[in-house]
N, C-alpha and C positions, 0 to 999 in steps of 0.2 A: 644454588642452595647454600652457598657459603661454606661448603666443605671441600677441602683440598684432598684429592686422592693421590697417593704416592705414585709417581710416574713409573718408578722401577717395578712396583708391584703390578701396574697395568701392563708393562712390557712382558713381565714374567707370565701373566695369564695369557696374553696374546700368543707368546711363543709356545706355551703349552697347548693351546688350541690348534695352532698351525701344525705343530709336530704330530698331534694326535690324528689330524686329517691326512697329512702327507706321509707320515712314517709311523703308523700304528704298531704297537708292540703287543705280542701275544702274552697275556697275563695268566691264562688258565689253560690247562691241558684238557679238562673235561668240565662240563657245566656243574654248577653247585647242585647237589642232590639232597632231597629230604631224607630223614631217617626212615627205616622200614615201618616203624610204628605210625609215622605221619603219612606214609604212602597208603597205608590201609585205611586211614581214618576218613579221608575225603579227597576230592580232586585237587590237583596242584599243577604248577607249570615249571618247566625247565627253560632257562634262557641260554641258548647255544651261541652266546655272544662272548667270544673269548679274547678279543682284542680291545684295547682301550682307545676309544676315539669319541669325538664330540657328537653324541647322539643320545637323547634321553626322552623320547615320547613315551617309553614304557613307564617311566617314573610318574608321569602325569596321568597315565591311563588307569593306574590303580588307585581307586578312591579309598582303599583301606590302608594305604601306606606300606604295603608289603614289598614294593620295589623302590629302591633308593639308588641314587648315583651321586657320589660326593664330589666328583671332579670330571672334567672332560677326558682325562687320561686314564680313567678306571673303568672296569666293567660293572654293569648293574648287579646289585645284590638283592637276592630274594629271601625275605624272611618267611619261611614256609609255615611258621606258626600263625602269622597274620593272614596268609593267603587262604581265601575261602573257596578257591576253585571256580570263580565266576567266569573265567576265561576271557574277560574283556580286554586284557592286554594282548591276546594272541593276534588279533587283527590290527593292532595299533603299531606294531613294529615295522618300520620301513624295510628292514632287511629280512623279514619273514623268518626271524630267528627265535621266536617264542612258540613253544608247543605245550599243549595241555594233556593231562593224563588223569584217568580215574580207574585205578587198578581194580577196585571192588566191582565196578560195573563193566569192566573190560572195554573202556572207551578211550580213544585218543582224539584230541581236538587239534586239527591241522589247518594252517592258513592256506587259502586257495584263491588264485587269481586267474583261473582258466575254467572252461566249461566242463562240468561233470554232472551226472544225474544221480538223484537219490535212488538207492537200491542197487547201484552198480557194485560189482565185485571188483576188489582192488588188491594189488600187491602193496604191502607196506615196505618202504625202502629207507636206507640210511642216507647220510650226506653224499655218498658216492653213487647212489642209485641202485645199490645192491639190495636184493630181497632179504627182509628180516622176518616176514610173516605175511599174513593175508587177513582180509576182513571185508566188510561191506559198508557202504555209506548209508547211515541211518537218516541223517538230516544235514542239510546245508543251511547254516544260519546266515541270512543275508544282512550285510552290514553297510552303513552309509558311505564308507570310503572305498567301496568296491573290492576290498580285501575281505572275502567271506570266510567263514569257519566251517569246515567239514567235520561232522562228528562221525567217526568210524568205529564200528563194532568189530573188535578183533576176534580171531578164533584160533584156539590152540596155542596161545602165547602166555608165558609167565610174566610177572610184573617186571622183572629185570629186562626181559626181551622186549617188552613194550617200550621201555625207556630208550631203546636204540632207534625208535621210529622218528623220522624227520620229514616224511612225506608219503605220498602214495601215487601209484600209476594204475589207471584202469587196466584190467587184465587184457582186454582186447587191444590196448594200445602199447603194451609193454614191448619194447624193441627186441628183436632177435639179436643174438651176438653176431658181431662182424666176423665174416669168414674171409681170410686172406689166402689167395691162391697165386702161385707163381705165374708170371707171364710166359706164354708159349713162344711169343715172338717179340722182338724188340720194337717198341713204339716210341719213336722220337718225339720229344716235347718241344714246343715252341714258346718262347718268352716274348710277349708282345709289349713293346714300349708305348706304342700309340694305338689305343683302342678305337679311336675315331676312324683312322685310315688303315687299320690292320697292318701295322708295320712291326716286324719282328726285330729283335736285337741282332740276329744274324744278318739281316738285310742292312742294318746300319753299319755293322762291323765291316761287311764287304764293301759298302759304299765309301767308308772312311779310308780303307786300305792301310797303307803304312804310316799314315799321319798319326802323330801323338797328341795333337790337339785340333779342335775344330770349333768354329763359332756356332752359337745356337741359330743365328740367322742363316748361315750356310747350310746347316743340317735341314733347316726348313725348306730351302730352295732346291736342294739336290735330292732330298729323300721324302719331302712332304711332311716331315715331322713337325707338328704344331699347326697344320693347316686345316684341322678338323673343327668340330663344334666347340671344343674347349679352348681353341686358339693357343695351344701350348701351355696352358695353365697347369696341366697334369703331366703331359708327356715329357716336357723339357726337364723338369726336376727329376723325373724318373730316369731319363737318359743320362743326366749328370751322375746320378748315383750308380746306375748299372754299368756304364761304360768305364768307370774307374777300374773295375776288375780286369778290363782289357787294356789297361794303361793308356786310355784315351781320355783326355780332358776336354769337356765341353765348356767353353768360355763365353761370357756375356749372357745376355738374355734375348729372347725373341722380340721382335717389334711388338710393342704393347697392342693388344686387341682385346676387346670385350668378348666374353663367351657368347655364342649364338644361342641365347635362350629362346628367342622368338625368330622363327624363319619366315620372312615376309615373301609372299608369293607375288610374282610379277603381275599376275592376273588381277591383283587388288588395284593396281594402278592403270592397267590397260585390259579391262574386262573383255572376255570372249565367251563363246558358248562351249568351250572345251575346258576340261580341268584334268589334273593328274589322276590316274587310277589309284584306288585305295588298296594297299597290300595288307591283308589281314593275317596271313600265315606265310612265313618265308619258305618253309619246306612243304607245306600242304596248302596249295592255292585253292583247294576246294572249299566252298562254303555251303552251309545248309540253305537250300532254296525252298521257299514256301510260296504257294499261290493263295492269295486271299481276295475276298470280294472288295474290301475297303480298308484303308489304313489312315489313321489320324495321328499326326505328330504334334504333341503338346497336350498335356493333361491338366491345364487350368480349367476355368469355368467354361470357356468357349469349346475347347477340345473335348472335355468330359460331356458337355451337352450334345455335341455332335455325335459322340460315341453312343450316347443313350438313344437318340432319335434314329441313327443308322441301324442300331440293333433292333429297335422296335419296328423298323421297316424291313427287317429280315436280310440285312446286308452282312451280318456276322462280322462286324468290324474288329480290327486290332487297334488298340490305343497304346502309343509309345510315349512314355513320360520319363524324364530324367530326374527332375527335382521338383521342389515345391516352390513355385514362383509367386508372382503378385496375387493371383486369385486365392491362394491359400493363406496369404498374410495381409490381406487388405483390411480396411477398418470396418467391414461387415455391414455396410448400409447401402440403401438404394432409394431412389425417388421416382415418382411418375411424372414430375413436373418439368417439362421442357418447352422452350419457345417454339421449336419446330414441331408441327403436328405429327409428322412421321415418327419422331423420337418419342413423343408423348404416347403414341399408340403402341410402340414397341414396349415401352416401360410399363404401361397398363397391363398388357398381356403377360409381361414378365412377372408382375406381382401375382397374377393368377396362378402362374406355374409354381411360384414359391409356396402359395397356399396349398397347391396340390401336393408338393413334396412334404409339407408339414403334416398332411393327412396320412402320408405313407410312413414317415419316420420323423422323429422329433429333431428338427434342425434349429431349434431355439428361435423360431420366427416370432417377432413382435412388431406391431405397428408403432411407429414413432412419428415425430414431426421434424422437419428441417427448419431451422431458425437462421435466416440471413440478416445480418446487421447492416444498417445503412449508416455509413460514416460521413457521407457528403451528399450534396444535392443530386449529383449525377447518379450515384448508386441508388438513392431513394427513388428517383424517377424510373429507373430501370426495374426496380423491384415492384413499384406500384403498377407499372405496365404489365408485369408478368402475371398479375392476378387475373388477367383476361383469359389465360390458358392454364390456370392452376387452381386447385381448391385451397385457397390461402386467404389470410387476413392480416392487416397491418396493426402493429402494436406500438404505442407511444412509449418512450423511454421510462416515463414515470410508472408504467405498469409492468416493467420487466420482472420485478420481484414476484408479482402475482402470476404472470403468464409463463415465465421461463423457469425461475427458481427462487425460492425464498432466500437462498444463499447468494444471489446475484449482488454484485458490488453496488450499493446505492450511490457511491461517490464516483462511479464511472461516467465520465462526460464525453466519451469518444463517439457515441452513437446517438442519433436522434430518434430512430425507429428500428423496428425489426419486422421482417415478413415471416409469418408462421405458416408453413405449408403442411397440410394434412396428408394422410395415406402414404407416408413413407414407411420404410421397414428396415429391420436389422435381422440378421441370422448368423449363425456360426459358420464361417467359410468351410472349414474342414468337414463338418457334418454335412453341409449342403453338397459339396462335391462328392463325398463318399456315397451319399444317397443316390445321386445321379448315376454314378458309376455302377452301383449295385443293380439299378434298374437295367442298365445296359448288359451287365453280366448275366442277369436272369433271362435276358432275351437272346442269348447266344454270343455276346461279344466277349473279348478277352483283353486283359490289361497287362502290358509289360511295364512294370514299375522299375525305377532305377535303371532304365535302359536308355541308350543314347543314339540319336540319329547321326550316322557317320557320313553317309553319302547319298546322293539323290540324282537320278537321271531319268530320261524319258525317251523311248523309241516308239514311234507310232502312237498308239493309244495306251501303251503299257508303261507304267512307272516301275522303276527298279529302285528299291529302298534298302540301303544297307544299315543294319541296326546291330549295335553291340549290347548284349543283354547283361543283366546284373551279375552273371557268373562269367563274364568276359568271353562269351561265345558270340560268333558273328553269324547273323542270319540275313539272308538276302530275300526280301519280300518282293513279289511281283503282283501288281494290282492295277486295275483300270480306274480305281477311285482312290486318289491320294489327296489328303486335305492338310495343308500347312496351317496349323493353329498354334504355332510357336509364339513366344514372346519376343525377347530382345534379339533372338537369332533368326527371326522370320525372314528378314530381308536377305540375309546371307544365303539361305537355302532356296529362296525364290530366284536368286541370281543363278543358281546351279541349273535352273530350267530356262534361263535367258529372260527372266522377268525382272524388271526394275520397278520396285514399289515406292521408293522415296521415303521409306519408313526409317525412323531412328528412335533409340531408347532415351528416355528422360528419367533420371534418377530421382526418386522420392524417398523421404525418410518418414518413419512412423514410430510411435511410442505406445506403451500401455503402462498404466499405474498399478499400484497395489489395489487390493479390494477395498471398496469404500461403501458407506451407506448410500442409499438412493438419494440423489441430490436434485432431482427434477421437481416440476410443479406437482403438487398434490401427493408427494411421497413417491412419485414414479421415478424411473431412471431418467437421467438428464438427456434431453433431446439433442439432435445434431446441431451444434452451434458453429456458425461460419462467419469469419471475419475476412472480407475481401479487400482489405487495404494492401497496397504495395509497400512493404515494410521490411527493411534489412534483407534484401535480395529474395524476398518471398512475395508471392502474389495473393496467397490465401492461407489461412490457418483454420483448421476445422477439427471437430472431434465430438464424440458422444459417449454415453455411459452404457455399458452392456447390461441388459436386464438380467442375465443369468448370473453374473459374477459381481456386478457393481464396479468393475474396473472402467476407467476412462481410457479410451483408445482414440488416437488422433494422428494428424498428418499435417504437413505444410507443403505447398506447391511452390517450386522455384520460379523466379521471374527471369532467371538467366537464359542466355541463348541455349535452346534445347540441345544443340550439338555439343556444347561445352558441358551441360549438365549431365549428359550421358557418360562423359568421360570423368566425371567427378572432379572437375577443376575448380569450380567456384562454390561448391556446397560442401560443408563439412559438419561433423556432428556438433561441434561447439556452436556454430551459427544456428543450427536447427534447435538445439536445446535452449538457446537464449530466446529465440522468437516464440517457441511454444510456451515456455515458462512465463514470459512477459504477458502473452495474450491470455492464457488460461488463469493466471493469478489475477490479472486485471478483471476478468469475468467473475471469478470465484475466489476471493482472498483466502478462504479456508484451505485451498489447495496448496498454499505456500509450504506447508509442512508435510506434503505427501511425496513419497518417493517413487521413482520410476522402477518398474519391474523389468522392463526390457525395451531395447531400441533396436530397430532393424531398418533395412533399406530394400527397395525393389525398383522396378522400372515400369513406367508407363510407355507404351509405344505410340508415337505420334507420327504424322499429324492428322490422320483420318482413318475411319473404318475402311477396310477393303474386304468385302465379302463377295467372292466371285466363283461360283461353281464351275464355270468353264475353265478357270485357271487353277482350281484347287486351292483357293486362298480364303482364310478366315482369320484375318490379322488386323493389327492397328486399332485395338479397342479403346485406346486413350484412357485407360483406367476405368472404363465403364463395363468391363467384362462381367463383373459380379452382378451388376444390376440390369444388364441389357442382353447378354449373349445367348441366354437359353431360348428365348423366342426366335431370335435370329437364326439359331441353329435349327430350330424346327422348320422355319421357312426354307433354309438351305436344303434340307432333306426333301421337303415338298417339291422343290425345283428338280432334284434328282429323280423323283418319282413322277414328274410330269403334272403335278397338281398346281392349281392356280395360287398365286401369291400376290400380295399388294404391290402396286406399281412402284412404290418407293424402294422396294427391295432391289430393283434393277439399278437404282442410283448409287448403291454401295459397291457396284462392280468397279474394277480398276479404271475402266474407261468412262465410268459415270461421274457425275458432279459431286457425289458424296453427300453425306448427311452431317451437317455441322451445326452445333448448337449456336444460336445467334446471340443469346444473352449471357448465360452463365454455363461454363463447362461443368 
């Protein structure tokens, strides 16, 4: 800018800032008070900030200029004549040091960052937690930064007494005073140096004997100090400090070892049918044991659909789900067009189930089209052949603006044609799964949300399933029907039963934009657009516009080795952002100025469906769970009930040949 700033002045300001942070000085004994006349006039605030240090959000919070701070080393100043009592500064102070008062209305306004209920009776307290009065919470004003304001109506307090209030404690939660009683018998205390191996300082002193120094490595070998999980990173420094009082010097360092953050089981490298028992309580080995008719592990689309149909078949199932996986966060679309007749039949029935769900509850179901672009002759011929088994038609590139979107890039020369497939659909994943679960609950099922499958075993015909619930309670379920409908963890728990599935997770990333006007043909939402070029480590890029919100949601499939993709070695967010930005802006140049609202990742489980009632497996849906698994779940329950099912259902068993899409996944 051509202006030279005096370096000495800069250093002076820097020193003032550092000193105010590291060595703040108390400048006031009491907060600045308004006059009695001003107190009676209207609401006001007190700032109990008595030390000068670099913090000034309060000055920016007051739009009336009532709070000022001239330097980093001074306290904020409140001009009570300018203060109108709006209380906006109360929730802006990071130190929760601003408090509001309205003496005339007997109100105090207090910052709150913990749970309390309106109408609760409270004790008003000072800075030391001592009672200064009482009142009740009239209103909790919700604020965007999660520091809310509680408006408390005081009772039986004068104005001066109100000004001593700095907080409140709900009466039922007010702590009882500590009662100190003398010990009747002497209770020796132990000081532990090593928490991993439970080694006390007395044991070390006895081991060292008359020596006045000992090496850290020697301590490790003769006393096991440093041989635990922390590998000496905590106990060796603790020993050096503590043993000095015994005139013992620990010299040197232990042999460097990384902390054991991940304990690898030998069974991972040499699998057997046995595994270590799970200890849930050290002193109380008892677990709550519950007998149930059926238990489903995994609450995605597949698991939730199983839960529904089991409940409707009067199995009274329990659904155990830990988190919201791929089914909850997929890109919300499905298609009935597959080259394999069995898959086409499954998908067609699945669409009918979606229509049934829409008639029960609004799941935002909308019929859309899938638009596959042909970038070379081979892709064109494959798409052209697919019209024999799909309700589709081919569009020439010159008609893209008419058939796909009036916003489609007229200068795009990548594609020669596009296949437009009818009778595809979209719906909101969360609404769909919730509706399915509600049907199951209405028919006698129960859902354990935020609960984790811990262990699994089988004796005879009975499965023993150990579950940790959301409140950290352990429940041992016994059932004759256990169904593994997990995602990325499916193979691990199958091995617990001696079943090798060959499944592995493949990481996929997805995005969603801000809300947009409808960009499809005829003013509709944009259909599902699919580019199947192998480009920049990806084999396909695809996305659609949600009819409910106008947001564009999309994904890219990795072309990397699936075993590596699951480990996130060759795919990262930058590569993903580059390929989707390139593809979508090439399609629709108007999107170049559109921002992403969110990015996320999930896992497809490859390489094939495994649906096997004899083994309790419903896994490996390859990213097709949202558009295929409901009807498969119905057939699964039909098998359990002894009802006839299509012959192709048997092919999905672990011993079967599988159902694999021949043309396009």
